[in-house]
PDB file with one MODEL, atoms N, CA, C and O in Angstrom:
MODEL        1
ATOM      1  N   MET A   1      85.289 107.332 110.540  1.00  0.00           N
ATOM      2  CA  MET A   1      84.842 107.268 109.343  1.00  0.00           C
ATOM      3  C   MET A   1      85.426 108.937 108.956  1.00  0.00           C
ATOM      4  O   MET A   1      85.599 109.123 107.751  1.00  0.00           O
ATOM      5  N   GLU A   2      85.650 109.814 109.638  1.00  0.00           N
ATOM      6  CA  GLU A   2      85.756 111.000 109.346  1.00  0.00           C
ATOM      7  C   GLU A   2      87.381 111.300 108.922  1.00  0.00           C
ATOM      8  O   GLU A   2      87.737 112.183 108.142  1.00  0.00           O
ATOM      9  N   ASP A   3      87.977 110.663 109.396  1.00  0.00           N
ATOM     10  CA  ASP A   3      89.515 110.441 108.864  1.00  0.00           C
ATOM     11  C   ASP A   3      89.516 109.897 107.761  1.00  0.00           C
ATOM     12  O   ASP A   3      90.646 109.787 107.285  1.00  0.00           O
ATOM     13  N   PHE A   4      88.469 109.396 106.976  1.00  0.00           N
ATOM     14  CA  PHE A   4      88.566 109.238 105.393  1.00  0.00           C
ATOM     15  C   PHE A   4      87.613 109.576 104.761  1.00  0.00           C
ATOM     16  O   PHE A   4      87.354 108.867 103.789  1.00  0.00           O
ATOM     17  N   ALA A   5      86.786 110.669 105.012  1.00  0.00           N
ATOM     18  CA  ALA A   5      85.474 111.141 104.600  1.00  0.00           C
ATOM     19  C   ALA A   5      86.123 112.271 103.894  1.00  0.00           C
ATOM     20  O   ALA A   5      85.494 112.519 102.866  1.00  0.00           O
ATOM     21  N   VAL A   6      87.298 113.166 104.084  1.00  0.00           N
ATOM     22  CA  VAL A   6      87.354 114.261 103.333  1.00  0.00           C
ATOM     23  C   VAL A   6      88.836 114.489 102.601  1.00  0.00           C
ATOM     24  O   VAL A   6      89.952 114.573 103.113  1.00  0.00           O
ATOM     25  N   ARG A   7      88.416 114.558 101.194  1.00  0.00           N
ATOM     26  CA  ARG A   7      89.775 113.927 100.638  1.00  0.00           C
ATOM     27  C   ARG A   7      90.658 115.556 100.853  1.00  0.00           C
ATOM     28  O   ARG A   7      90.033 116.575 100.560  1.00  0.00           O
ATOM     29  N   GLY A   8      91.872 115.649 101.287  1.00  0.00           N
ATOM     30  CA  GLY A   8      92.690 116.463 101.245  1.00  0.00           C
ATOM     31  C   GLY A   8      93.078 116.747 102.938  1.00  0.00           C
ATOM     32  O   GLY A   8      93.870 117.570 103.397  1.00  0.00           O
ATOM     33  N   LYS A   9      92.247 115.787 103.634  1.00  0.00           N
ATOM     34  CA  LYS A   9      92.161 116.003 105.308  1.00  0.00           C
ATOM     35  C   LYS A   9      92.689 114.882 105.730  1.00  0.00           C
ATOM     36  O   LYS A   9      92.385 114.645 106.899  1.00  0.00           O
ATOM     37  N   GLU A  10      93.555 113.875 105.093  1.00  0.00           N
ATOM     38  CA  GLU A  10      93.597 112.731 105.577  1.00  0.00           C
ATOM     39  C   GLU A  10      95.001 112.825 106.393  1.00  0.00           C
ATOM     40  O   GLU A  10      95.893 113.663 106.259  1.00  0.00           O
ATOM     41  N   PRO A  11      94.927 111.645 107.333  1.00  0.00           N
ATOM     42  CA  PRO A  11      96.191 112.033 108.077  1.00  0.00           C
ATOM     43  C   PRO A  11      97.371 111.715 107.462  1.00  0.00           C
ATOM     44  O   PRO A  11      97.568 110.744 106.731  1.00  0.00           O
ATOM     45  N   GLU A  12      98.626 113.088 107.977  1.00  0.00           N
ATOM     46  CA  GLU A  12      99.898 112.870 106.965  1.00  0.00           C
ATOM     47  C   GLU A  12     100.957 112.437 107.121  1.00  0.00           C
ATOM     48  O   GLU A  12     102.103 112.885 107.079  1.00  0.00           O
ATOM     49  N   ASP A  13     100.408 111.311 107.351  1.00  0.00           N
ATOM     50  CA  ASP A  13     101.544 109.509 107.052  1.00  0.00           C
ATOM     51  C   ASP A  13     100.583 108.781 105.981  1.00  0.00           C
ATOM     52  O   ASP A  13     100.991 107.630 105.825  1.00  0.00           O
ATOM     53  N   GLU A  14      99.644 109.003 105.324  1.00  0.00           N
ATOM     54  CA  GLU A  14      98.828 108.489 104.484  1.00  0.00           C
ATOM     55  C   GLU A  14      99.594 107.820 103.172  1.00  0.00           C
ATOM     56  O   GLU A  14     100.216 108.581 102.431  1.00  0.00           O
ATOM     57  N   VAL A  15      99.557 106.567 102.917  1.00  0.00           N
ATOM     58  CA  VAL A  15     100.076 106.206 101.716  1.00  0.00           C
ATOM     59  C   VAL A  15      99.108 105.601 100.959  1.00  0.00           C
ATOM     60  O   VAL A  15      98.280 104.849 101.473  1.00  0.00           O
ATOM     61  N   GLN A  16      99.128 105.834  99.878  1.00  0.00           N
ATOM     62  CA  GLN A  16      98.162 105.360  99.110  1.00  0.00           C
ATOM     63  C   GLN A  16      98.994 104.037  97.765  1.00  0.00           C
ATOM     64  O   GLN A  16      99.751 104.157  96.802  1.00  0.00           O
ATOM     65  N   ILE A  17      98.340 102.958  98.409  1.00  0.00           N
ATOM     66  CA  ILE A  17      98.600 101.856  97.371  1.00  0.00           C
ATOM     67  C   ILE A  17      97.464 101.545  96.685  1.00  0.00           C
ATOM     68  O   ILE A  17      96.290 101.651  97.039  1.00  0.00           O
ATOM     69  N   TYR A  18      97.975 101.117  95.584  1.00  0.00           N
ATOM     70  CA  TYR A  18      97.459 100.766  94.083  1.00  0.00           C
ATOM     71  C   TYR A  18      97.595  99.522  94.238  1.00  0.00           C
ATOM     72  O   TYR A  18      98.790  99.231  94.264  1.00  0.00           O
ATOM     73  N   THR A  19      96.857  98.563  94.364  1.00  0.00           N
ATOM     74  CA  THR A  19      97.144  97.122  94.239  1.00  0.00           C
ATOM     75  C   THR A  19      95.660  96.144  93.556  1.00  0.00           C
ATOM     76  O   THR A  19      94.533  96.610  93.387  1.00  0.00           O
ATOM     77  N   TRP A  20      96.142  94.601  93.240  1.00  0.00           N
ATOM     78  CA  TRP A  20      94.758  93.847  93.023  1.00  0.00           C
ATOM     79  C   TRP A  20      93.683  93.677  93.814  1.00  0.00           C
ATOM     80  O   TRP A  20      93.988  93.776  95.003  1.00  0.00           O
ATOM     81  N   LYS A  21      92.494  93.451  93.611  1.00  0.00           N
ATOM     82  CA  LYS A  21      91.510  93.212  94.651  1.00  0.00           C
ATOM     83  C   LYS A  21      91.977  91.975  95.583  1.00  0.00           C
ATOM     84  O   LYS A  21      91.932  91.965  96.813  1.00  0.00           O
ATOM     85  N   ASP A  22      92.479  90.830  94.657  1.00  0.00           N
ATOM     86  CA  ASP A  22      92.620  90.101  95.726  1.00  0.00           C
ATOM     87  C   ASP A  22      94.224  89.702  95.906  1.00  0.00           C
ATOM     88  O   ASP A  22      94.691  88.565  95.833  1.00  0.00           O
ATOM     89  N   ALA A  23      95.073  91.166  96.208  1.00  0.00           N
ATOM     90  CA  ALA A  23      95.977  90.675  97.049  1.00  0.00           C
ATOM     91  C   ALA A  23      95.796  90.282  98.550  1.00  0.00           C
ATOM     92  O   ALA A  23      94.957  90.555  99.408  1.00  0.00           O
ATOM     93  N   THR A  24      97.039  89.458  98.506  1.00  0.00           N
ATOM     94  CA  THR A  24      97.027  88.681 100.008  1.00  0.00           C
ATOM     95  C   THR A  24      97.720  89.969 100.895  1.00  0.00           C
ATOM     96  O   THR A  24      98.166  90.981 100.355  1.00  0.00           O
ATOM     97  N   LEU A  25      97.716  89.735 102.286  1.00  0.00           N
ATOM     98  CA  LEU A  25      98.268  90.627 103.562  1.00  0.00           C
ATOM     99  C   LEU A  25      99.495  90.190 103.091  1.00  0.00           C
ATOM    100  O   LEU A  25      99.857  90.796 102.082  1.00  0.00           O
ATOM    101  N   ARG A  26     100.166  89.433 103.448  1.00  0.00           N
ATOM    102  CA  ARG A  26     101.935  89.179 102.331  1.00  0.00           C
ATOM    103  C   ARG A  26     101.884  90.253 101.672  1.00  0.00           C
ATOM    104  O   ARG A  26     102.520  91.240 102.042  1.00  0.00           O
ATOM    105  N   GLU A  27     100.981  90.257 100.383  1.00  0.00           N
ATOM    106  CA  GLU A  27     101.254  91.346  99.599  1.00  0.00           C
ATOM    107  C   GLU A  27     101.494  93.057  99.951  1.00  0.00           C
ATOM    108  O   GLU A  27     102.481  93.769  99.765  1.00  0.00           O
ATOM    109  N   LEU A  28     100.249  93.337 100.488  1.00  0.00           N
ATOM    110  CA  LEU A  28     100.010  94.359 101.346  1.00  0.00           C
ATOM    111  C   LEU A  28     101.076  94.926 102.178  1.00  0.00           C
ATOM    112  O   LEU A  28     101.248  96.141 102.077  1.00  0.00           O
ATOM    113  N   THR A  29     101.991  94.114 103.161  1.00  0.00           N
ATOM    114  CA  THR A  29     102.612  93.881 103.989  1.00  0.00           C
ATOM    115  C   THR A  29     103.667  94.337 103.615  1.00  0.00           C
ATOM    116  O   THR A  29     104.272  95.184 104.273  1.00  0.00           O
ATOM    117  N   ASP A  30     104.088  93.866 102.489  1.00  0.00           N
ATOM    118  CA  ASP A  30     105.554  94.263 101.352  1.00  0.00           C
ATOM    119  C   ASP A  30     105.467  95.689 101.008  1.00  0.00           C
ATOM    120  O   ASP A  30     106.356  96.478 101.331  1.00  0.00           O
ATOM    121  N   LEU A  31     104.348  96.057 100.318  1.00  0.00           N
ATOM    122  CA  LEU A  31     103.676  96.936  99.578  1.00  0.00           C
ATOM    123  C   LEU A  31     104.538  98.543 100.814  1.00  0.00           C
ATOM    124  O   LEU A  31     105.441  99.360 100.634  1.00  0.00           O
ATOM    125  N   VAL A  32     103.358  98.160 102.213  1.00  0.00           N
ATOM    126  CA  VAL A  32     103.772  98.966 103.059  1.00  0.00           C
ATOM    127  C   VAL A  32     105.776  99.038 103.361  1.00  0.00           C
ATOM    128  O   VAL A  32     106.425 100.032 103.035  1.00  0.00           O
ATOM    129  N   LYS A  33     106.112  98.380 103.705  1.00  0.00           N
ATOM    130  CA  LYS A  33     107.525  98.031 103.963  1.00  0.00           C
ATOM    131  C   LYS A  33     108.424  98.991 102.902  1.00  0.00           C
ATOM    132  O   LYS A  33     109.407  99.629 103.280  1.00  0.00           O
ATOM    133  N   GLU A  34     108.016  98.987 101.764  1.00  0.00           N
ATOM    134  CA  GLU A  34     108.526  99.460 100.535  1.00  0.00           C
ATOM    135  C   GLU A  34     108.372 101.294 100.922  1.00  0.00           C
ATOM    136  O   GLU A  34     109.294 101.981 100.482  1.00  0.00           O
ATOM    137  N   VAL A  35     107.681 101.747 101.407  1.00  0.00           N
ATOM    138  CA  VAL A  35     107.417 103.225 101.912  1.00  0.00           C
ATOM    139  C   VAL A  35     107.225 103.521 103.326  1.00  0.00           C
ATOM    140  O   VAL A  35     106.834 104.681 103.458  1.00  0.00           O
ATOM    141  N   ALA A  36     107.345 102.944 104.360  1.00  0.00           N
ATOM    142  CA  ALA A  36     107.454 103.016 105.210  1.00  0.00           C
ATOM    143  C   ALA A  36     108.560 102.252 106.398  1.00  0.00           C
ATOM    144  O   ALA A  36     108.395 101.228 107.060  1.00  0.00           O
ATOM    145  N   PRO A  37     109.638 103.143 106.349  1.00  0.00           N
ATOM    146  CA  PRO A  37     110.182 102.813 107.085  1.00  0.00           C
ATOM    147  C   PRO A  37     110.659 102.026 108.634  1.00  0.00           C
ATOM    148  O   PRO A  37     111.604 101.424 109.144  1.00  0.00           O
ATOM    149  N   ALA A  38     109.319 102.499 108.924  1.00  0.00           N
ATOM    150  CA  ALA A  38     108.720 101.821 110.964  1.00  0.00           C
ATOM    151  C   ALA A  38     108.805 100.452 110.493  1.00  0.00           C
ATOM    152  O   ALA A  38     109.580  99.608 110.941  1.00  0.00           O
ATOM    153  N   ALA A  39     107.610 100.214 109.172  1.00  0.00           N
ATOM    154  CA  ALA A  39     107.972  98.735 109.320  1.00  0.00           C
ATOM    155  C   ALA A  39     108.428  97.798 108.792  1.00  0.00           C
ATOM    156  O   ALA A  39     107.874  96.754 108.449  1.00  0.00           O
ATOM    157  N   ARG A  40     110.076  98.308 108.642  1.00  0.00           N
ATOM    158  CA  ARG A  40     110.884  97.434 108.340  1.00  0.00           C
ATOM    159  C   ARG A  40     111.847  97.155 109.650  1.00  0.00           C
ATOM    160  O   ARG A  40     112.895  96.517 109.547  1.00  0.00           O
ATOM    161  N   ARG A  41     111.316  97.771 111.037  1.00  0.00           N
ATOM    162  CA  ARG A  41     111.826  97.483 111.796  1.00  0.00           C
ATOM    163  C   ARG A  41     111.582  95.869 112.412  1.00  0.00           C
ATOM    164  O   ARG A  41     110.498  95.285 112.410  1.00  0.00           O
ATOM    165  N   ARG A  42     112.892  95.318 112.937  1.00  0.00           N
ATOM    166  CA  ARG A  42     112.571  93.501 113.240  1.00  0.00           C
ATOM    167  C   ARG A  42     111.387  93.457 113.743  1.00  0.00           C
ATOM    168  O   ARG A  42     110.534  92.671 113.330  1.00  0.00           O
ATOM    169  N   ASN A  43     111.167  94.407 114.821  1.00  0.00           N
ATOM    170  CA  ASN A  43     109.946  94.093 115.727  1.00  0.00           C
ATOM    171  C   ASN A  43     108.906  94.697 115.492  1.00  0.00           C
ATOM    172  O   ASN A  43     108.044  94.556 116.358  1.00  0.00           O
ATOM    173  N   ALA A  44     108.592  95.468 114.449  1.00  0.00           N
ATOM    174  CA  ALA A  44     107.573  95.943 114.006  1.00  0.00           C
ATOM    175  C   ALA A  44     106.077  94.858 113.758  1.00  0.00           C
ATOM    176  O   ALA A  44     106.021  93.831 113.081  1.00  0.00           O
ATOM    177  N   LYS A  45     105.094  95.444 114.474  1.00  0.00           N
ATOM    178  CA  LYS A  45     103.777  94.375 114.014  1.00  0.00           C
ATOM    179  C   LYS A  45     102.887  95.371 112.988  1.00  0.00           C
ATOM    180  O   LYS A  45     102.697  96.524 113.374  1.00  0.00           O
ATOM    181  N   LEU A  46     102.471  95.053 112.006  1.00  0.00           N
ATOM    182  CA  LEU A  46     100.641  95.849 111.438  1.00  0.00           C
ATOM    183  C   LEU A  46      99.869  95.262 111.506  1.00  0.00           C
ATOM    184  O   LEU A  46     100.000  94.048 111.346  1.00  0.00           O
ATOM    185  N   SER A  47      98.917  95.719 111.725  1.00  0.00           N
ATOM    186  CA  SER A  47      97.742  96.146 112.111  1.00  0.00           C
ATOM    187  C   SER A  47      96.749  95.917 110.867  1.00  0.00           C
ATOM    188  O   SER A  47      97.076  96.751 110.023  1.00  0.00           O
ATOM    189  N   PHE A  48      95.510  95.024 110.321  1.00  0.00           N
ATOM    190  CA  PHE A  48      95.597  95.759 109.576  1.00  0.00           C
ATOM    191  C   PHE A  48      93.523  95.865 109.565  1.00  0.00           C
ATOM    192  O   PHE A  48      92.764  94.913 109.743  1.00  0.00           O
ATOM    193  N   ALA A  49      93.243  96.907 109.373  1.00  0.00           N
ATOM    194  CA  ALA A  49      91.592  97.099 109.291  1.00  0.00           C
ATOM    195  C   ALA A  49      90.883  97.604 107.830  1.00  0.00           C
ATOM    196  O   ALA A  49      91.466  98.437 107.135  1.00  0.00           O
ATOM    197  N   PHE A  50      89.978  97.206 107.552  1.00  0.00           N
ATOM    198  CA  PHE A  50      89.112  97.096 106.179  1.00  0.00           C
ATOM    199  C   PHE A  50      87.998  98.466 106.884  1.00  0.00           C
ATOM    200  O   PHE A  50      87.296  98.361 107.889  1.00  0.00           O
ATOM    201  N   ILE A  51      88.124  99.552 106.087  1.00  0.00           N
ATOM    202  CA  ILE A  51      87.255 100.639 106.031  1.00  0.00           C
ATOM    203  C   ILE A  51      86.122 100.446 104.846  1.00  0.00           C
ATOM    204  O   ILE A  51      86.550 101.201 103.973  1.00  0.00           O
ATOM    205  N   PHE A  52      85.290 100.036 104.495  1.00  0.00           N
ATOM    206  CA  PHE A  52      84.306  99.752 103.825  1.00  0.00           C
ATOM    207  C   PHE A  52      82.706 100.318 104.239  1.00  0.00           C
ATOM    208  O   PHE A  52      82.123  99.479 104.924  1.00  0.00           O
ATOM    209  N   PRO A  53      82.054 101.304 104.021  1.00  0.00           N
ATOM    210  CA  PRO A  53      80.783 101.219 104.699  1.00  0.00           C
ATOM    211  C   PRO A  53      79.741 100.867 103.273  1.00  0.00           C
ATOM    212  O   PRO A  53      79.972 101.168 102.102  1.00  0.00           O
ATOM    213  N   ASP A  54      78.795 100.286 103.721  1.00  0.00           N
ATOM    214  CA  ASP A  54      77.710 100.132 102.395  1.00  0.00           C
ATOM    215  C   ASP A  54      76.956 101.376 102.370  1.00  0.00           C
ATOM    216  O   ASP A  54      77.426 102.311 103.016  1.00  0.00           O
ATOM    217  N   LYS A  55      75.895 101.546 101.752  1.00  0.00           N
ATOM    218  CA  LYS A  55      74.935 102.551 101.507  1.00  0.00           C
ATOM    219  C   LYS A  55      74.309 102.934 102.665  1.00  0.00           C
ATOM    220  O   LYS A  55      73.794 104.051 102.718  1.00  0.00           O
ATOM    221  N   ASN A  56      74.269 102.160 103.633  1.00  0.00           N
ATOM    222  CA  ASN A  56      73.221 102.280 104.822  1.00  0.00           C
ATOM    223  C   ASN A  56      73.980 102.439 105.952  1.00  0.00           C
ATOM    224  O   ASN A  56      73.388 102.573 107.023  1.00  0.00           O
ATOM    225  N   GLY A  57      75.931 102.455 105.897  1.00  0.00           N
ATOM    226  CA  GLY A  57      76.191 102.739 106.797  1.00  0.00           C
ATOM    227  C   GLY A  57      77.145 101.676 107.930  1.00  0.00           C
ATOM    228  O   GLY A  57      77.895 101.872 108.887  1.00  0.00           O
ATOM    229  N   ARG A  58      76.656 100.580 107.244  1.00  0.00           N
ATOM    230  CA  ARG A  58      77.503  99.302 107.428  1.00  0.00           C
ATOM    231  C   ARG A  58      78.507  98.970 106.717  1.00  0.00           C
ATOM    232  O   ARG A  58      78.667  99.187 105.516  1.00  0.00           O
ATOM    233  N   PHE A  59      79.567  98.155 107.826  1.00  0.00           N
ATOM    234  CA  PHE A  59      80.928  97.695 107.133  1.00  0.00           C
ATOM    235  C   PHE A  59      80.916  96.740 106.862  1.00  0.00           C
ATOM    236  O   PHE A  59      81.066  95.881 107.731  1.00  0.00           O
ATOM    237  N   LYS A  60      80.707  96.336 105.337  1.00  0.00           N
ATOM    238  CA  LYS A  60      80.519  94.637 105.144  1.00  0.00           C
ATOM    239  C   LYS A  60      80.563  94.364 103.677  1.00  0.00           C
ATOM    240  O   LYS A  60      80.185  93.244 103.333  1.00  0.00           O
ATOM    241  N   ARG A  61      81.002  95.287 102.654  1.00  0.00           N
ATOM    242  CA  ARG A  61      81.209  95.089 101.322  1.00  0.00           C
ATOM    243  C   ARG A  61      82.892  95.404 100.833  1.00  0.00           C
ATOM    244  O   ARG A  61      83.576  95.939 101.706  1.00  0.00           O
ATOM    245  N   SER A  62      83.296  95.226 100.047  1.00  0.00           N
ATOM    246  CA  SER A  62      85.063  95.226  99.898  1.00  0.00           C
ATOM    247  C   SER A  62      84.925  95.696  98.192  1.00  0.00           C
ATOM    248  O   SER A  62      84.913  94.744  97.412  1.00  0.00           O
ATOM    249  N   VAL A  63      84.847  96.751  97.729  1.00  0.00           N
ATOM    250  CA  VAL A  63      84.907  97.026  96.368  1.00  0.00           C
ATOM    251  C   VAL A  63      86.219  98.275  95.921  1.00  0.00           C
ATOM    252  O   VAL A  63      86.752  99.059  96.706  1.00  0.00           O
ATOM    253  N   ILE A  64      86.385  98.189  95.018  1.00  0.00           N
ATOM    254  CA  ILE A  64      87.560  99.264  94.020  1.00  0.00           C
ATOM    255  C   ILE A  64      87.558 100.243  95.015  1.00  0.00           C
ATOM    256  O   ILE A  64      86.426 100.580  95.362  1.00  0.00           O
ATOM    257  N   GLY A  65      88.412 100.757  95.532  1.00  0.00           N
ATOM    258  CA  GLY A  65      88.492 102.486  95.945  1.00  0.00           C
ATOM    259  C   GLY A  65      88.136 102.591  97.275  1.00  0.00           C
ATOM    260  O   GLY A  65      88.073 103.721  97.760  1.00  0.00           O
ATOM    261  N   ASP A  66      87.786 101.208  98.249  1.00  0.00           N
ATOM    262  CA  ASP A  66      87.804 101.153  99.830  1.00  0.00           C
ATOM    263  C   ASP A  66      89.210 101.354 100.451  1.00  0.00           C
ATOM    264  O   ASP A  66      90.277 100.920 100.016  1.00  0.00           O
ATOM    265  N   TYR A  67      89.042 101.927 101.298  1.00  0.00           N
ATOM    266  CA  TYR A  67      90.442 102.342 102.468  1.00  0.00           C
ATOM    267  C   TYR A  67      90.352 101.009 103.119  1.00  0.00           C
ATOM    268  O   TYR A  67      89.357 100.305 103.290  1.00  0.00           O
ATOM    269  N   LEU A  68      91.909 100.751 103.532  1.00  0.00           N
ATOM    270  CA  LEU A  68      92.277  99.987 104.229  1.00  0.00           C
ATOM    271  C   LEU A  68      93.292 100.541 105.329  1.00  0.00           C
ATOM    272  O   LEU A  68      94.412 100.793 104.886  1.00  0.00           O
ATOM    273  N   ASP A  69      93.129 100.727 106.416  1.00  0.00           N
ATOM    274  CA  ASP A  69      93.655 101.505 107.733  1.00  0.00           C
ATOM    275  C   ASP A  69      94.914 100.281 108.141  1.00  0.00           C
ATOM    276  O   ASP A  69      94.699  99.142 108.556  1.00  0.00           O
ATOM    277  N   VAL A  70      95.900 100.757 107.946  1.00  0.00           N
ATOM    278  CA  VAL A  70      97.044 100.215 108.705  1.00  0.00           C
ATOM    279  C   VAL A  70      97.839 101.011 109.827  1.00  0.00           C
ATOM    280  O   VAL A  70      98.155 102.192 109.687  1.00  0.00           O
ATOM    281  N   SER A  71      98.148 100.207 111.024  1.00  0.00           N
ATOM    282  CA  SER A  71      98.710 100.568 111.975  1.00  0.00           C
ATOM    283  C   SER A  71     100.208  99.998 112.125  1.00  0.00           C
ATOM    284  O   SER A  71     100.434  98.790 112.202  1.00  0.00           O
ATOM    285  N   ILE A  72     101.025 100.806 112.152  1.00  0.00           N
ATOM    286  CA  ILE A  72     102.353  99.869 112.372  1.00  0.00           C
ATOM    287  C   ILE A  72     102.881 100.466 114.085  1.00  0.00           C
ATOM    288  O   ILE A  72     103.092 101.547 114.634  1.00  0.00           O
ATOM    289  N   LEU A  73     102.914  99.046 114.426  1.00  0.00           N
ATOM    290  CA  LEU A  73     103.175  99.027 116.249  1.00  0.00           C
ATOM    291  C   LEU A  73     104.777  98.556 116.596  1.00  0.00           C
ATOM    292  O   LEU A  73     105.159  98.479 117.764  1.00  0.00           O
TER     293      LEU A  73
ENDMDL
END
């Protein structure tokens, strides 16, 4: 959670994507491929993890402004 908590201290390769709340993983994958050349490799795999803690610190809701962590393997 620390990686996402402080604005301005995000990972160097952070990409901000603005999309609809009901976007599919396929749509998100296509958006990532537009901006990340590594994701376009033939053998690339994308791993998605949603980051959205509730008021008690538990991860269980999804609202506008939540983070999506994508690893390109």
